[in-house]
MIVEXVO-176812 format. One record per residue (C-alpha): residue in one letter; x, y, z. Coordinates in steps of 0.001 Angstrom, whole numbers, plus 524288, in hexadecimal, padded with zeros to 5 digits. Each point is the difference from the previous one (the first is absolute). Layout:
// MIVEXVO-176812
AXYZ;...
//
This chain:
// MIVEXVO-176812
M07CC75403A620A5;N7F7F5805F5807F5;H7F2DF802767F7BF;D7FD7280C83807E9;A80F81807A37FAA6;V7FF3280D407FC13;T801AF7FF617F203;V80879808F17F860;A80270802B27F0A1;V80EF980783800AA;I7FFFF805C37F122;G80FB4802627FDA6;G809CD7F77B80345;G80B1880AE980154;A803CA806B180C47;S7F3E7804CB8037C;G7F93C7F2F77FE76;I8099A7F79A8078C;L8002A80A6080AA9;A7F1117FF7B7FFBB;C801F97F01B8007D;V80B147FF7480AF1;H7F95D8086D808D1;L7F2147F94D7FDA6;L8064C7F36F801F2;E806FA8048B80DD2;A7F445805A0804FD;S7F7687F4307FF24;A80B4F7F843805CD;A8001D80B5980AA1;S7F0BE8004080249;R7FDB57F0FF7FD32;R7F602803C47F56D;P8006F7F86B7F4BD;V802A6807DE7F0A4;R7FFD07FA287F220;I806AA809587F8AB;S7FE217FF0E7F061;L80D11808A97FAA4;I7FBAB8031C7F15E;E80D01802067F81C;P8024F7FBC97F243;S80F9B7FEC080088;E807067F2A7808AC;E80858808CB80745;L7FB358064A8094E;G805FD80C0A807B8;R80515804D47F4B7;G7F4418098B7FA28;T8052680BD47F6CF;A809DC8056680AD3;Y808147F37480568;A800717F8DB7F2A9;S80C21804697FA23;S80B017F7507FEC7;D80AA380A967FDCF;P807878001080C2D;R8030A80E8B7FE96;H7F2E38024C802F1;L7FEB38034880E34;M7F5818016480ADA;N8020F80FFF8032E;T7FC8E7FC4580EDE;P809927F99D807D3;V7FD727F0AB80463;E7FD16803FE80E73;R7F54D806D27FB43;S7F8B17F75A7F73F;A7FCA17F4168083B;A7F34F7F8517FBE7;R7FC67801A880D22;A7FF7580D818093C;H800527F88E80B7F;D80BCA7F9ED7FBF6;P807B28087E7F9AE;G80C097F7348012C;H7FA677F7427F7A9;L804AC803E97F2E0;V80D6B8008A8047A;A800117F18C8059A;W7FB2B7FA3E7F32D;L80A0A807DA7F999;R80C807FA738094C;R7FB9E7F34D7FBFC;R803E38016F7F163;D80A5F80A1680440;P806067FEEB80C3F;D8067480F287FE5D;A7F4D4806B77FCD6;S7FCC480BD480854;P7F87D809FC8040C;G7FEF280ACC7F6B4;H800E27F5F97F5BB;Y7F770802E37F2EF;L7FB837F2447FAE3;P7FD267FECB7F188;R7F246800177FB09;G7FE087F2847FB6A;T807347FA9D80D0C;Y7F54480717808B6;G7F7077F9287F6BE;A804AD7F41D8047A;Y7FF2E8041680D63;L7F0BE803577FFC6;A7FE837F20D7F84C;D807E47F81180B58;T7F92A8093F80A51;L7F24C7FB4C7FC0D;R8043F7F1567FC73;E805CA7FFF280E57;T7F33D805C180598;R7F6817F73C7F8FF;E807057F4DC80485;R80285804F680ED1;T7EFD2804BB7FF05;A7FA857F2377F90D;A7F8507FD7580E4A;T7F6AA80CB77FB8B;G804C38051F7F34F;Q7FEBA7F9F47F3FA;L80307809457F28D;C7FEBB7FA2B7F305;H807DA807B07F54B;V7F2E0800A87F52E;R80915803617F1EE;R7F6C8807417F9DF;R7FDE480FEC7FDEF;A7F4C68043A806CC;R7F60D806D77F52A;R7F5058039D807CA;V7F98A8014F80DCF;L7F2B37FF9F802D5;A7FA0A8055380CB9;G7F31B7FD3B7FF01;L8004D7F46E80498;P7FDC07F92380EB8;R80E757FF977FFD4;P809A1808177F416;V803367F77E7F642;V80C857FFE27F753;A7FEA07FD3F7F259;L80E537FC987F8C6;S805737FE537F382;D7FC0D7F1DF7FE15;G7F185801F78017A;R800CC7FA5B80CB4;C7FA1C8076F80D9E;T8052D8007680D20;A7F7DE8048880BA3;A805368072680CE4;D7FD7D805CE80AFF;R80850809E17FE40;V806B9805347F37C;V80DDE8061B800EA;F805998078E7F442;A80E23801B080122;M803148033F7F12A;G80C3180849802FA;N80446809567F7EB;T7FCF97F5C07F51C;A7F18F806A77FE0B;T803A080E3C80030;W80CF87FF3F7F655;C7FECD80BE27F660;D803B37FF977F1C2;P7FE7580EEB7FB3E;F8002A7F9F27F2F1;A7F6FD7F37F800B4;S7F7A4802BE7F4C4;A80BFB804CA7F614;Q804357F6B77F5B0;V80E9C8029580440;G805BC7F0277FA4E;P8088A7F7AC807EC;R809F880755802EE;Y7F773806B6809FF;V7FFA87F90D80CDA;R7F48D80348806D0;S802A07F90A80DF9;P80ECF7FC5080372;W7F9E27F7FB80BE0;H7F6507F9ED7F881;S807307FA577F261;G80ECC8012D804E6;V8092A80A497FDBB;P8062B7FE287F01A;A80B987FA937FD00;V804FF80C7E7F805;A80CB87FF567F75C;D80C0F805B5801CC;H7FF1580EB07FE0A;S7F15E7FFE87FF1B;S7F9AC80C738049B;V7F3F57FF05809E8;L7F7B5809BD805B9;L7F9487FD2D80E6B;L7F2AE80A1F80229;G802028024880C80;N80B208024380A9A;G7FBF37F79C80B5D;L804CA7F33480545;T7FAEA7F89A7F61F;A807D9808287F623;V80C407FEB780941;D7FF197F1BF8008E;I7FD5D7FF007F086;G808EB8089A7FC12;L80B5F7FA1A8083F;S7FC5B7F2677FB54;L800E6806017F168;L80CFF8043C8012F;G804EC7F69A805DE;G7FC7E7F3D97F760;S802F0806657F1F8;V80BE88083C7FD0D;G7FEF880E077FC4E;V7F1658026A8042E;R7FA5380C357FFEE;V7F73C8022E80978;D7F6D280DF680120;A7F6AB7FFEB80A55;V7F3E380AD27FF89;S7F60F803CC8099F;R7F98980C17801CC;H80753804B580CB6;G80E5A7FB347FBCA;L802EC7F8FF80F00;L805F07F57F803B3;P7FCE07F76180CDD;R808E1803CB809B2;P809977F733805D0;H7FEA37F9C480D98;G8090E804E0809B1;A806107FDE080EAE;G7F5AF8027280B97;C8016180BC480756;S8003F8014380F9B;H7F2818078980373;G7F74E7F3EA80424;G7F7157FEAB7F51D;H7FC7B8102B7FFB6;P7F3077FC3980812;N7FEF580F67803C7;V7F9C4801597EF83;V7F8B97F57A8023B;G7F8FA802DC80B88;A7FD4180E927FB04;L7F9E97F9167F44C;L7F6F57F69F808DC;A7FC5C80B7E80951;D7FC3C809C97F676;D7F11D7FD4A7FF15;R7FF50809C07F6A9;L809747FA757F482;T800B1805527F2F2;L809E57FFAB7F563;A8065D80AB0802AD;R802177FE8380D9D;L804347F3107FE1F;V80AF6803367F500;G802A880BFF809D7;T8041A7F7A780B37;V808227F7267F88B;R8060C809C47F70B;S804848076580E72;E806317F24B8064A;M805FD7FD877F37C;R805CC80F337FF48;S805937FD7580F2C;S805957F0067FD1F;P801698013F7EFCB;E8089B7F48C80096;C7F53B7F73F8057F;W7F6E3800437F65B;R8006F7F1C07FE13;E7FB7F7FE7D80DBB;I7F5A780811800EF;I7F9DB7FDEE7F389;D801E07F15980716;A7F9A0805D480CA7;L7F350803367F88A;R7FD607F2577F994;P7F9747F93380B0E;C7F6F380A578019E;A7FF80804BC7F08F;G7F15A7F9BB7FF35;E7F9B88074680A85;L807A980C797FD85;W7FA257FD447F198;G7F2367FDC480416;R7FFF980AEF807E6;L8019F809477F335;D7F420803877F87F;A800177FB6B7F123;D8056A80E277FB4C;D809AF7FD5C80842;Q803657F4277FBE8;R7FFAE803B37F349;D807C780A5180149;F80A0C7F7B780665;L800B77F9287F2FB;G800D8808E87F741;R80BC58082180857;F808277F5938086F;G7FB057F49E7FB5A;T80BAF7FC217F73C;Y808F28072E80BB3;W7FC907F6C280849;D8013F7F4A37F852;V80D87801FB7FBE4;H803F78031180DE8;R7F6A07F5FB806F9;H802A47F4547F6DA;R80FEA7FF5C7FF68;L80A777F86B7F974;P807F07F65180554;P80DCA80467803A3;D805787F6E27F4DC;T7F6B9805347F656;A8028180D26802BD;R80E107FC337FDCC;R7FD707FA727F182;L7F77B809357FE4F;G808D380BA580103;R80A5F7F9B87F9B6;A7F5F17FEA77F329;L7FD5A80DF980108;G80E3880495800DD;S8031D7F76F7F47B;G7F515806927F6C4;R7FA4B7F3BA7FC97;L7F4BB8021B80901;K7F77080BE07FE28;T7F4CF80723805B5;R7F941809237FB0D;K7F3D280ACF8062C;G7F2FC7FDD97F45F;R7F7A27F5807FA79;A7FF4F7F9667F371;A7F4BE804F87F86C;Y7FF0B7F4FE7F6D8;L806AB7F2FE7FDB4;R7FEC97FB487F1AB;A805FD7F2AE7FABC;C80B9D7FF7D7F4E8;P8087D7F79C7F9FA;R805E97F7F780BC1;G7FC9680BF280A27;V7F776808CD80465;I7FEC880F5B7FB77;A7FD508066880E70;G7FB1C80F3380060;L8076B8040F809F1;D7FC0180DF8806AF;I80A1B8038A80A3E;G7F97B810617FE71;A8000F8019A7F3FE;G7F61A7F9A27F7E8;A801357F1C27FBB6;V80BB87FCDE7F88E;P802807F2C07F968;A80A7A7F674804D8;R8033A7F25A7FA71;Y800E87F4CA80A70;D8026A7F2157FF3A;W7F7F57FD4580B56;V7F68F80749807DB;I7FBC47F94980E39;N7F3B78042180850;C805528037D80D7E;T7F687807B4805FF;G7F9F37F682809AC;F7F2278008A803EC;G7F77E8086C7FD6E;R7F85F80B3C804B6;D7F3807FE3F7FBB8;I7FAEE7F2C78034A;T7F317800FC7F59D;G80C2B7FE697F633;S802507F42C8033F;T7FE207F3597F620;D800117F5DD80B93;P7F4207F8737FCDF;L7FBAF7FDB480E94;L8016580E018039B;T7F888804477F4CA;W7F5B97F5728055D;L7FDB38054A80B2C;L800FD80EBD7FC1C;R7F5AA7FC947F5D6;D7F70A7F92A80997;G800438098A809E8;L808427F6F08097F;A8089480AC58022A;V8023580D307FBE2;P80DE4806997FE6D;D803EF809D680B97;S7FCD280EF07FE84;L80DF87FFF97F91B;R7FF807F4B67F934;L80CCE7F9F0803AB;G7F9E27F2F3805CD;L7F3BC7FA9F80558;A7F7208076D8088B;T8003E7FA2F80C39;D7FDB08003A80F1B;R80BC37FF1280AB7;H7FC887F0FD80044;G803497FF3E7F239;R7F2387FBCA7FC2A;L7FB5D806777F265;L7F5C4809637FECE;D7F6757FF407F7A1;R7F80D80CDE7F7B0;A7F88D8006780C42;G80E9A803C7809C4;R7F98C7F29080647;P80CDA7F5AE8038E;H7FCAD7F3737FAE5;P802D77F72E80BDD;A806257F3BB7F706;L808058085F7F61B;L80CC6802F2805A4;T80CB6805B57F8F3;I80F7B800A280412;G80A97807FF7FB16;P7FF8A8075F7F416;L7F211801067FC5D;R7FEB38095A80EB4;R8086B80A327F9E8;G7F6248096A80091;S7FDE77FCB480CED;Q80A737FF7980880;W80A2E804AF7F445;E80BB27F8028078C;T7FBBF7F2E37FA04;T8088A7FC737F7C7;A80BDF7FA3280937;I801DE7F3048080C;A7FDEB804A280D25;E7F2F48086F7FC61;I7FB447F29A7FA6A;R803A67F73280A45;A7F9C680831808D8;Q7F38E802477F821;A8018B7EFA97FD83;A7FE467FE0580FEB;Q7F782807E780378;L7F63A7FB3F7F32C;A802B17F282805B4;D7FBCC8032B80E5D;D7F30D807007F731;I7FCC87F3AD7FAFF;L802F27F6718095C;R7FD368075E80D22;V7F5FD7F7ED805EB;P7F3D3807A98026F;S7F82E802CC80D64;P7F49F7F92F802DF;D7F1F6807297FD2F;P7FDCE8035780E44;A7F1627F9A37FDDE;V808247F1B97FC16;L80657802E080CD3;L7F51F800F18094B;H7F8B57F56A7F7D4;Q80B227F7F48048B;G7FE8D804A280E27;G80F3E808E77FF22;R7FFA980D918025D;A7FE6580C1C7F4B9;P80C99809668016A;S7FB8980C3D80560;S801B880A567F685;
//
């Protein structure tokens, strides 16, 4: 391996980390610029992370296979991989999350072998505890006391770092599951009662697993708005609604009011196309988000954030059908409200449910937190994230949804300056780009990140002149 190789430490072995490594290796092969990657991830299995670790085949991706390939330039890659396993697989199929994790791991393995002439990847099975950036090169301190230095550090921790536990400090007992994706879905006894905190995609998956795994289980789900994710549907015939996108991008005085007004006008004219209108906004969501000032962004979160989520992050058709049957049977109920408190009791949990008339105690055999990632990154208990903020290497964005970054994903320090060697990918960019948690957005970030890291710098004009070359004109 060339000693002049660019060294990169990628922290996190879930989807964000794997896509970053795949694109770095491919960019290295394309540019013939060697790269050495340290993929820092304690788990033996790569590609799983929080999102794709589930072994339950009922937990499905919420986008079809033709839109979930690891490489943006090869949209048929996932379909081809799947057909090698299942010849009958076709576009429109929604893959189990665990299978997608296996696909990511296979893609990294294949890319690693194919690009071995220029790229080298080492899986470091440790946790990253702290990053020291005041040295010639950043140094990542590991959980075993060792350190690894790199030219660039990529923070790819996914949603794990910002998982929200509304009762983090409460002593609730073993029947409160703080994070089902980390500790697993509990094996509840037949005829148990379960309260889910949250009504989003996580709550739907966990609720349906509980109902399908035991007899007579009763599940209540409570959230602030009481809204469930909407289902996917058949496409429309309007060609992707380019007019609404063009109108928004051409508006050089964009405000939240103007944005909402334009989108609502389009939906009023084509109410059956709401899915396609939202999907049309996705590729430019980051740009539109960046044009709004902080007050408009904050207003969007308060007034429209939940409504955007339930329409944007939709249910696969099969999941929607099973959810409909569970709701129709009465075994699954949703409520608009909140759990004001939780208190341990013998073989269960007492929840103070406030559904509009004050907290009323209700006993459940289990309570499971399904609220997902938090809306305030300063409340994270992730040790690495805590140190980054404490050391001033990173600061929260203005809304505290994630870390402040520039458009290339470089961390901004307390003075608002981008650090050239510290980069982010995926959910940690939420405050800067809003839509940054799905594969489509993350793989685009991975391609840009790889290009930024491995781009061969233009020779200094003085060097060119010294070597007898010609300096480029400005």
